[in-house]
C-alpha positions in Angstrom: 14.3 16.2 25.4 13.0 12.6 25.7 9.4 13.8 26.1 9.8 15.8 22.9 11.0 12.8 21.0 8.0 10.7 22.3 5.6 13.6 21.4 7.1 13.8 17.8 6.8 10.0 17.5 3.1 10.1 18.6 2.3 12.9 16.2 4.0 11.0 13.4 2.0 7.8 14.1 -1.3 9.7 14.4 -0.5 11.6 11.1 0.2 8.3 9.4 -3.2 6.9 10.5 -5.0 10.0 9.5 -3.4 10.0 6.0 -4.3 6.4 5.6 -7.9 7.2 6.6 -8.0 10.1 4.1 -6.7 7.8 1.3 -9.4 5.2 2.2 -12.1 7.9 2.1 -10.8 9.2 -1.3 -10.7 5.7 -2.7 -14.3 5.1 -1.6 -15.4 8.3 -3.1 -13.7 7.3 -6.4 -15.5 4.0 -6.4 -18.8 5.7 -5.7 -18.4 8.1 -8.6 -17.5 5.1 -10.9 -20.6 3.2 -9.8 -22.7 6.3 -10.4 -21.2 6.8 -13.8 -21.8 3.2 -14.8 -25.4 3.3 -13.6 -26.0 6.5 -15.5 -24.5 5.0 -18.7 -26.8 1.9 -18.2 -29.9 4.0 -17.8 -29.0 6.1 -20.8 -28.5 3.0 -22.9 -31.8 1.6 -21.8 -33.6 4.8 -22.6 -32.0 5.1 -26.1 -32.4 1.4 -26.9 -36.0 1.2 -25.9 -38.4 1.1 -28.8 -40.8 4.0 -29.2 
């Protein structure tokens, strides 16, 4: 019974860390997409503002 409680506790702790890692990865992906979008917008503006 006690071993089962410790196992459940360990699983809960590992799950919490895994979820935090997944959130961090998702946040980094979101920031990368934002940076890519901003760079694409800048390039587009440079191309359309350049005199011909």
